[in-house]
TORKOL-4160 file (C-alpha; in steps of 0.2 Angstrom, whole numbers, padded with zeros to 4 digits, m for minus):
347
<pt num="1" X="0626" Y="m0481" Z="0013"/>
<pt num="2" X="0618" Y="m0482" Z="0031"/>
<pt num="3" X="0624" Y="m0497" Z="0040"/>
<pt num="4" X="0613" Y="m0509" Z="0050"/>
<pt num="5" X="0613" Y="m0504" Z="0069"/>
<pt num="6" X="0622" Y="m0515" Z="0081"/>
<pt num="7" X="0607" Y="m0515" Z="0092"/>
<pt num="8" X="0589" Y="m0510" Z="0089"/>
<pt num="9" X="0579" Y="m0497" Z="0099"/>
<pt num="10" X="0566" Y="m0503" Z="0111"/>
<pt num="11" X="0551" Y="m0498" Z="0099"/>
<pt num="12" X="0559" Y="m0508" Z="0085"/>
<pt num="13" X="0563" Y="m0522" Z="0096"/>
<pt num="14" X="0545" Y="m0524" Z="0101"/>
<pt num="15" X="0539" Y="m0523" Z="0083"/>
<pt num="16" X="0551" Y="m0537" Z="0077"/>
<pt num="17" X="0546" Y="m0547" Z="0092"/>
<pt num="18" X="0527" Y="m0545" Z="0088"/>
<pt num="19" X="0531" Y="m0550" Z="0070"/>
<pt num="20" X="0541" Y="m0565" Z="0074"/>
<pt num="21" X="0527" Y="m0570" Z="0087"/>
<pt num="22" X="0514" Y="m0570" Z="0073"/>
<pt num="23" X="0525" Y="m0580" Z="0062"/>
<pt num="24" X="0528" Y="m0593" Z="0075"/>
<pt num="25" X="0509" Y="m0595" Z="0078"/>
<pt num="26" X="0506" Y="m0597" Z="0061"/>
<pt num="27" X="0519" Y="m0611" Z="0059"/>
<pt num="28" X="0512" Y="m0619" Z="0075"/>
<pt num="29" X="0494" Y="m0618" Z="0066"/>
<pt num="30" X="0502" Y="m0625" Z="0050"/>
<pt num="31" X="0509" Y="m0640" Z="0059"/>
<pt num="32" X="0493" Y="m0644" Z="0067"/>
<pt num="33" X="0483" Y="m0641" Z="0051"/>
<pt num="34" X="0495" Y="m0652" Z="0042"/>
<pt num="35" X="0491" Y="m0666" Z="0055"/>
<pt num="36" X="0473" Y="m0664" Z="0053"/>
<pt num="37" X="0475" Y="m0665" Z="0034"/>
<pt num="38" X="0484" Y="m0681" Z="0036"/>
<pt num="39" X="0472" Y="m0689" Z="0049"/>
<pt num="40" X="0457" Y="m0685" Z="0037"/>
<pt num="41" X="0466" Y="m0693" Z="0022"/>
<pt num="42" X="0465" Y="m0676" Z="0013"/>
<pt num="43" X="0483" Y="m0674" Z="0008"/>
<pt num="44" X="0482" Y="m0681" Z="m0010"/>
<pt num="45" X="0466" Y="m0672" Z="m0015"/>
<pt num="46" X="0476" Y="m0659" Z="m0024"/>
<pt num="47" X="0486" Y="m0668" Z="m0038"/>
<pt num="48" X="0495" Y="m0653" Z="m0045"/>
<pt num="49" X="0506" Y="m0640" Z="m0037"/>
<pt num="50" X="0505" Y="m0622" Z="m0044"/>
<pt num="51" X="0514" Y="m0610" Z="m0033"/>
<pt num="52" X="0508" Y="m0595" Z="m0043"/>
<pt num="53" X="0490" Y="m0598" Z="m0047"/>
<pt num="54" X="0486" Y="m0612" Z="m0035"/>
<pt num="55" X="0480" Y="m0599" Z="m0022"/>
<pt num="56" X="0463" Y="m0598" Z="m0031"/>
<pt num="57" X="0451" Y="m0612" Z="m0028"/>
<pt num="58" X="0437" Y="m0619" Z="m0040"/>
<pt num="59" X="0425" Y="m0605" Z="m0041"/>
<pt num="60" X="0410" Y="m0613" Z="m0050"/>
<pt num="61" X="0403" Y="m0630" Z="m0054"/>
<pt num="62" X="0413" Y="m0633" Z="m0070"/>
<pt num="63" X="0429" Y="m0629" Z="m0061"/>
<pt num="64" X="0425" Y="m0641" Z="m0047"/>
<pt num="65" X="0421" Y="m0655" Z="m0060"/>
<pt num="66" X="0438" Y="m0652" Z="m0069"/>
<pt num="67" X="0448" Y="m0653" Z="m0053"/>
<pt num="68" X="0438" Y="m0669" Z="m0047"/>
<pt num="69" X="0441" Y="m0677" Z="m0064"/>
<pt num="70" X="0460" Y="m0674" Z="m0062"/>
<pt num="71" X="0459" Y="m0682" Z="m0045"/>
<pt num="72" X="0449" Y="m0697" Z="m0052"/>
<pt num="73" X="0465" Y="m0701" Z="m0062"/>
<pt num="74" X="0475" Y="m0702" Z="m0046"/>
<pt num="75" X="0480" Y="m0719" Z="m0038"/>
<pt num="76" X="0471" Y="m0713" Z="m0022"/>
<pt num="77" X="0454" Y="m0712" Z="m0031"/>
<pt num="78" X="0456" Y="m0728" Z="m0041"/>
<pt num="79" X="0463" Y="m0739" Z="m0026"/>
<pt num="80" X="0454" Y="m0731" Z="m0011"/>
<pt num="81" X="0441" Y="m0718" Z="m0014"/>
<pt num="82" X="0433" Y="m0727" Z="m0030"/>
<pt num="83" X="0415" Y="m0720" Z="m0031"/>
<pt num="84" X="0418" Y="m0704" Z="m0021"/>
<pt num="85" X="0406" Y="m0691" Z="m0026"/>
<pt num="86" X="0410" Y="m0673" Z="m0029"/>
<pt num="87" X="0403" Y="m0668" Z="m0012"/>
<pt num="88" X="0415" Y="m0680" Z="m0003"/>
<pt num="89" X="0429" Y="m0674" Z="m0014"/>
<pt num="90" X="0426" Y="m0656" Z="m0008"/>
<pt num="91" X="0427" Y="m0661" Z="0010"/>
<pt num="92" X="0445" Y="m0667" Z="0008"/>
<pt num="93" X="0450" Y="m0654" Z="m0004"/>
<pt num="94" X="0447" Y="m0640" Z="0007"/>
<pt num="95" X="0459" Y="m0646" Z="0020"/>
<pt num="96" X="0473" Y="m0648" Z="0009"/>
<pt num="97" X="0469" Y="m0632" Z="0000"/>
<pt num="98" X="0469" Y="m0623" Z="0017"/>
<pt num="99" X="0485" Y="m0631" Z="0022"/>
<pt num="100" X="0494" Y="m0624" Z="0006"/>
<pt num="101" X="0486" Y="m0607" Z="0007"/>
<pt num="102" X="0492" Y="m0606" Z="0025"/>
<pt num="103" X="0509" Y="m0610" Z="0020"/>
<pt num="104" X="0509" Y="m0597" Z="0006"/>
<pt num="105" X="0502" Y="m0585" Z="0019"/>
<pt num="106" X="0517" Y="m0588" Z="0031"/>
<pt num="107" X="0529" Y="m0584" Z="0017"/>
<pt num="108" X="0521" Y="m0567" Z="0014"/>
<pt num="109" X="0519" Y="m0563" Z="0032"/>
<pt num="110" X="0537" Y="m0567" Z="0035"/>
<pt num="111" X="0544" Y="m0559" Z="0019"/>
<pt num="112" X="0535" Y="m0542" Z="0018"/>
<pt num="113" X="0540" Y="m0536" Z="0035"/>
<pt num="114" X="0557" Y="m0543" Z="0034"/>
<pt num="115" X="0560" Y="m0533" Z="0018"/>
<pt num="116" X="0552" Y="m0517" Z="0027"/>
<pt num="117" X="0563" Y="m0518" Z="0042"/>
<pt num="118" X="0579" Y="m0522" Z="0032"/>
<pt num="119" X="0577" Y="m0508" Z="0019"/>
<pt num="120" X="0573" Y="m0496" Z="0033"/>
<pt num="121" X="0589" Y="m0501" Z="0041"/>
<pt num="122" X="0579" Y="m0505" Z="0057"/>
<pt num="123" X="0586" Y="m0523" Z="0061"/>
<pt num="124" X="0602" Y="m0526" Z="0071"/>
<pt num="125" X="0616" Y="m0531" Z="0059"/>
<pt num="126" X="0617" Y="m0549" Z="0067"/>
<pt num="127" X="0599" Y="m0552" Z="0064"/>
<pt num="128" X="0599" Y="m0549" Z="0045"/>
<pt num="129" X="0607" Y="m0565" Z="0040"/>
<pt num="130" X="0598" Y="m0575" Z="0053"/>
<pt num="131" X="0582" Y="m0570" Z="0047"/>
<pt num="132" X="0587" Y="m0572" Z="0029"/>
<pt num="133" X="0592" Y="m0590" Z="0032"/>
<pt num="134" X="0575" Y="m0593" Z="0040"/>
<pt num="135" X="0567" Y="m0587" Z="0024"/>
<pt num="136" X="0577" Y="m0599" Z="0014"/>
<pt num="137" X="0572" Y="m0614" Z="0025"/>
<pt num="138" X="0554" Y="m0609" Z="0022"/>
<pt num="139" X="0556" Y="m0610" Z="0003"/>
<pt num="140" X="0564" Y="m0627" Z="0005"/>
<pt num="141" X="0550" Y="m0632" Z="0016"/>
<pt num="142" X="0537" Y="m0628" Z="0002"/>
<pt num="143" X="0547" Y="m0639" Z="m0010"/>
<pt num="144" X="0548" Y="m0653" Z="0001"/>
<pt num="145" X="0530" Y="m0652" Z="0005"/>
<pt num="146" X="0527" Y="m0656" Z="m0014"/>
<pt num="147" X="0540" Y="m0669" Z="m0014"/>
<pt num="148" X="0531" Y="m0677" Z="0000"/>
<pt num="149" X="0514" Y="m0677" Z="m0009"/>
<pt num="150" X="0521" Y="m0682" Z="m0025"/>
<pt num="151" X="0526" Y="m0699" Z="m0017"/>
<pt num="152" X="0508" Y="m0703" Z="m0016"/>
<pt num="153" X="0503" Y="m0699" Z="m0034"/>
<pt num="154" X="0513" Y="m0712" Z="m0044"/>
<pt num="155" X="0507" Y="m0730" Z="m0040"/>
<pt num="156" X="0505" Y="m0732" Z="m0022"/>
<pt num="157" X="0492" Y="m0720" Z="m0014"/>
<pt num="158" X="0501" Y="m0717" Z="0002"/>
<pt num="159" X="0514" Y="m0703" Z="0006"/>
<pt num="160" X="0531" Y="m0709" Z="0010"/>
<pt num="161" X="0534" Y="m0709" Z="0029"/>
<pt num="162" X="0551" Y="m0704" Z="0026"/>
<pt num="163" X="0546" Y="m0689" Z="0016"/>
<pt num="164" X="0532" Y="m0684" Z="0028"/>
<pt num="165" X="0544" Y="m0685" Z="0043"/>
<pt num="166" X="0557" Y="m0675" Z="0034"/>
<pt num="167" X="0544" Y="m0662" Z="0030"/>
<pt num="168" X="0538" Y="m0662" Z="0048"/>
<pt num="169" X="0556" Y="m0661" Z="0055"/>
<pt num="170" X="0560" Y="m0646" Z="0044"/>
<pt num="171" X="0544" Y="m0637" Z="0050"/>
<pt num="172" X="0550" Y="m0640" Z="0068"/>
<pt num="173" X="0567" Y="m0633" Z="0064"/>
<pt num="174" X="0560" Y="m0617" Z="0057"/>
<pt num="175" X="0548" Y="m0616" Z="0071"/>
<pt num="176" X="0562" Y="m0618" Z="0085"/>
<pt num="177" X="0574" Y="m0607" Z="0075"/>
<pt num="178" X="0562" Y="m0592" Z="0074"/>
<pt num="179" X="0557" Y="m0595" Z="0092"/>
<pt num="180" X="0575" Y="m0594" Z="0099"/>
<pt num="181" X="0576" Y="m0578" Z="0090"/>
<pt num="182" X="0560" Y="m0572" Z="0097"/>
<pt num="183" X="0566" Y="m0577" Z="0115"/>
<pt num="184" X="0582" Y="m0567" Z="0112"/>
<pt num="185" X="0571" Y="m0552" Z="0109"/>
<pt num="186" X="0559" Y="m0554" Z="0123"/>
<pt num="187" X="0571" Y="m0558" Z="0137"/>
<pt num="188" X="0585" Y="m0547" Z="0143"/>
<pt num="189" X="0601" Y="m0557" Z="0145"/>
<pt num="190" X="0612" Y="m0559" Z="0160"/>
<pt num="191" X="0631" Y="m0561" Z="0156"/>
<pt num="192" X="0638" Y="m0572" Z="0162"/>
<pt num="193" X="0623" Y="m0585" Z="0166"/>
<pt num="194" X="0622" Y="m0589" Z="0185"/>
<pt num="195" X="0612" Y="m0606" Z="0182"/>
<pt num="196" X="0620" Y="m0622" Z="0186"/>
<pt num="197" X="0630" Y="m0629" Z="0172"/>
<pt num="198" X="0623" Y="m0647" Z="0175"/>
<pt num="199" X="0605" Y="m0641" Z="0173"/>
<pt num="200" X="0611" Y="m0632" Z="0156"/>
<pt num="201" X="0618" Y="m0648" Z="0150"/>
<pt num="202" X="0603" Y="m0658" Z="0155"/>
<pt num="203" X="0591" Y="m0646" Z="0147"/>
<pt num="204" X="0600" Y="m0648" Z="0130"/>
<pt num="205" X="0598" Y="m0667" Z="0131"/>
<pt num="206" X="0579" Y="m0665" Z="0135"/>
<pt num="207" X="0577" Y="m0654" Z="0121"/>
<pt num="208" X="0585" Y="m0666" Z="0109"/>
<pt num="209" X="0575" Y="m0681" Z="0116"/>
<pt num="210" X="0559" Y="m0671" Z="0114"/>
<pt num="211" X="0563" Y="m0667" Z="0096"/>
<pt num="212" X="0567" Y="m0685" Z="0093"/>
<pt num="213" X="0551" Y="m0692" Z="0100"/>
<pt num="214" X="0541" Y="m0679" Z="0090"/>
<pt num="215" X="0550" Y="m0684" Z="0074"/>
<pt num="216" X="0546" Y="m0703" Z="0079"/>
<pt num="217" X="0528" Y="m0698" Z="0079"/>
<pt num="218" X="0530" Y="m0693" Z="0061"/>
<pt num="219" X="0534" Y="m0711" Z="0057"/>
<pt num="220" X="0519" Y="m0716" Z="0067"/>
<pt num="221" X="0508" Y="m0704" Z="0057"/>
<pt num="222" X="0516" Y="m0709" Z="0041"/>
<pt num="223" X="0512" Y="m0728" Z="0044"/>
<pt num="224" X="0496" Y="m0725" Z="0052"/>
<pt num="225" X="0503" Y="m0735" Z="0066"/>
<pt num="226" X="0492" Y="m0728" Z="0080"/>
<pt num="227" X="0477" Y="m0738" Z="0073"/>
<pt num="228" X="0486" Y="m0754" Z="0078"/>
<pt num="229" X="0489" Y="m0761" Z="0096"/>
<pt num="230" X="0476" Y="m0749" Z="0104"/>
<pt num="231" X="0482" Y="m0755" Z="0122"/>
<pt num="232" X="0493" Y="m0749" Z="0135"/>
<pt num="233" X="0506" Y="m0752" Z="0143"/>
<pt num="234" X="0506" Y="m0769" Z="0133"/>
<pt num="235" X="0504" Y="m0770" Z="0114"/>
<pt num="236" X="0490" Y="m0783" Z="0114"/>
<pt num="237" X="0496" Y="m0797" Z="0125"/>
<pt num="238" X="0515" Y="m0793" Z="0123"/>
<pt num="239" X="0527" Y="m0781" Z="0131"/>
<pt num="240" X="0538" Y="m0781" Z="0115"/>
<pt num="241" X="0531" Y="m0777" Z="0097"/>
<pt num="242" X="0524" Y="m0793" Z="0089"/>
<pt num="243" X="0535" Y="m0798" Z="0074"/>
<pt num="244" X="0545" Y="m0782" Z="0078"/>
<pt num="245" X="0560" Y="m0788" Z="0067"/>
<pt num="246" X="0552" Y="m0797" Z="0053"/>
<pt num="247" X="0559" Y="m0785" Z="0039"/>
<pt num="248" X="0576" Y="m0787" Z="0032"/>
<pt num="249" X="0588" Y="m0779" Z="0034"/>
<pt num="250" X="0585" Y="m0776" Z="0052"/>
<pt num="251" X="0586" Y="m0757" Z="0052"/>
<pt num="252" X="0570" Y="m0756" Z="0041"/>
<pt num="253" X="0559" Y="m0761" Z="0056"/>
<pt num="254" X="0563" Y="m0745" Z="0065"/>
<pt num="255" X="0555" Y="m0735" Z="0051"/>
<pt num="256" X="0544" Y="m0747" Z="0041"/>
<pt num="257" X="0537" Y="m0760" Z="0053"/>
<pt num="258" X="0521" Y="m0753" Z="0061"/>
<pt num="259" X="0523" Y="m0763" Z="0077"/>
<pt num="260" X="0541" Y="m0757" Z="0080"/>
<pt num="261" X="0538" Y="m0739" Z="0075"/>
<pt num="262" X="0524" Y="m0738" Z="0088"/>
<pt num="263" X="0534" Y="m0747" Z="0100"/>
<pt num="264" X="0549" Y="m0734" Z="0097"/>
<pt num="265" X="0537" Y="m0720" Z="0100"/>
<pt num="266" X="0530" Y="m0727" Z="0116"/>
<pt num="267" X="0548" Y="m0729" Z="0123"/>
<pt num="268" X="0554" Y="m0713" Z="0118"/>
<pt num="269" X="0539" Y="m0704" Z="0125"/>
<pt num="270" X="0541" Y="m0714" Z="0141"/>
<pt num="271" X="0559" Y="m0709" Z="0142"/>
<pt num="272" X="0556" Y="m0691" Z="0138"/>
<pt num="273" X="0543" Y="m0690" Z="0152"/>
<pt num="274" X="0554" Y="m0699" Z="0165"/>
<pt num="275" X="0569" Y="m0688" Z="0160"/>
<pt num="276" X="0558" Y="m0672" Z="0162"/>
<pt num="277" X="0552" Y="m0678" Z="0179"/>
<pt num="278" X="0570" Y="m0681" Z="0185"/>
<pt num="279" X="0576" Y="m0665" Z="0178"/>
<pt num="280" X="0562" Y="m0656" Z="0187"/>
<pt num="281" X="0566" Y="m0664" Z="0204"/>
<pt num="282" X="0584" Y="m0660" Z="0202"/>
<pt num="283" X="0580" Y="m0642" Z="0198"/>
<pt num="284" X="0570" Y="m0640" Z="0214"/>
<pt num="285" X="0586" Y="m0644" Z="0224"/>
<pt num="286" X="0597" Y="m0634" Z="0213"/>
<pt num="287" X="0586" Y="m0618" Z="0213"/>
<pt num="288" X="0589" Y="m0610" Z="0196"/>
<pt num="289" X="0584" Y="m0592" Z="0193"/>
<pt num="290" X="0566" Y="m0587" Z="0195"/>
<pt num="291" X="0562" Y="m0586" Z="0176"/>
<pt num="292" X="0571" Y="m0603" Z="0173"/>
<pt num="293" X="0562" Y="m0611" Z="0187"/>
<pt num="294" X="0545" Y="m0605" Z="0180"/>
<pt num="295" X="0549" Y="m0612" Z="0163"/>
<pt num="296" X="0554" Y="m0629" Z="0171"/>
<pt num="297" X="0538" Y="m0631" Z="0181"/>
<pt num="298" X="0528" Y="m0627" Z="0165"/>
<pt num="299" X="0538" Y="m0640" Z="0156"/>
<pt num="300" X="0534" Y="m0653" Z="0169"/>
<pt num="301" X="0516" Y="m0649" Z="0169"/>
<pt num="302" X="0515" Y="m0650" Z="0150"/>
<pt num="303" X="0525" Y="m0667" Z="0150"/>
<pt num="304" X="0512" Y="m0674" Z="0161"/>
<pt num="305" X="0497" Y="m0668" Z="0150"/>
<pt num="306" X="0506" Y="m0674" Z="0134"/>
<pt num="307" X="0508" Y="m0692" Z="0140"/>
<pt num="308" X="0490" Y="m0692" Z="0145"/>
<pt num="309" X="0485" Y="m0686" Z="0128"/>
<pt num="310" X="0496" Y="m0699" Z="0119"/>
<pt num="311" X="0489" Y="m0713" Z="0129"/>
<pt num="312" X="0471" Y="m0707" Z="0127"/>
<pt num="313" X="0474" Y="m0706" Z="0108"/>
<pt num="314" X="0480" Y="m0723" Z="0107"/>
<pt num="315" X="0466" Y="m0731" Z="0118"/>
<pt num="316" X="0452" Y="m0722" Z="0109"/>
<pt num="317" X="0459" Y="m0727" Z="0091"/>
<pt num="318" X="0465" Y="m0710" Z="0086"/>
<pt num="319" X="0450" Y="m0699" Z="0085"/>
<pt num="320" X="0455" Y="m0683" Z="0074"/>
<pt num="321" X="0452" Y="m0670" Z="0087"/>
<pt num="322" X="0461" Y="m0679" Z="0101"/>
<pt num="323" X="0476" Y="m0684" Z="0089"/>
<pt num="324" X="0477" Y="m0665" Z="0083"/>
<pt num="325" X="0477" Y="m0660" Z="0102"/>
<pt num="326" X="0491" Y="m0672" Z="0105"/>
<pt num="327" X="0501" Y="m0665" Z="0090"/>
<pt num="328" X="0498" Y="m0647" Z="0097"/>
<pt num="329" X="0504" Y="m0654" Z="0114"/>
<pt num="330" X="0520" Y="m0660" Z="0107"/>
<pt num="331" X="0523" Y="m0642" Z="0099"/>
<pt num="332" X="0519" Y="m0634" Z="0116"/>
<pt num="333" X="0532" Y="m0646" Z="0124"/>
<pt num="334" X="0545" Y="m0642" Z="0112"/>
<pt num="335" X="0541" Y="m0623" Z="0115"/>
<pt num="336" X="0543" Y="m0625" Z="0133"/>
<pt num="337" X="0559" Y="m0636" Z="0132"/>
<pt num="338" X="0567" Y="m0622" Z="0121"/>
<pt num="339" X="0561" Y="m0609" Z="0134"/>
<pt num="340" X="0570" Y="m0619" Z="0148"/>
<pt num="341" X="0586" Y="m0620" Z="0138"/>
<pt num="342" X="0585" Y="m0601" Z="0134"/>
<pt num="343" X="0582" Y="m0596" Z="0152"/>
<pt num="344" X="0596" Y="m0607" Z="0159"/>
<pt num="345" X="0609" Y="m0602" Z="0147"/>
<pt num="346" X="0604" Y="m0583" Z="0146"/>
<pt num="347" X="0599" Y="m0579" Z="0164"/>
């Protein structure tokens, strides 16, 4: 039996890189579409999960009426959208349907080329288990997505912020995991790295801090906390969250208290921006390699844009387009933080 090669030839390397770039772009779009689905209140419009035949939408009036009748039995219709007509239902249904279809499409776009490259023995031996693990994570993400939706279909027509944040976190993990592999394919590696060790350590801290900040945004979205305290830098007339520790035990406030959750996200975002600014100023003095320096400049620029987007989203009471742009900015920031780490470690 032919073994997998230790290294891929340049042609295959480019093909695999193009494939993974497409997968990453689709995951990026999936996260943004998921955010829009949440912002438009569309996430509970499909009350059934059919992974096989769920790719076909209602095709005639009777089919639409049957799907709508099922939605009318859901807690969201009975407690929030009572009186909604079929036209209004269609407007939210298409967002959730598109989100699910895109998720299935990502699975197909990943699996079919993976099987082709694998059975043709084109992939490097070290790459096969790494990509196989990514596919397993993708399958778990689909299950987690339904587990999240199911939390809003029982009694309380609101998705659990814990499950929503877990769903977002796994999406970020898959995206970052594939992106790192893509960077390995796109950039030649210098051994050993010549960049300052201190910058490498600081870059890892920044990546972790940016990820935690984005995850905290999941709790903000889950609780719709962005619709409260639409002032900055104070929260109303106070610097600290009003009634920020009213829940018992105290740890619940970090994840269930609207004021505290929004405050946490503000603090983490401010800390992330300040840390990136300090990192950028330090990098100017230490002079890393050219590719790392470009990545660091881009990270600083994106951090400034993202802070502006975040504050604007809050002050304008979370308009859908601006909030979605803010979420996209968070993914771009994560992409660049990962690129900075890759260039510092490999160059």
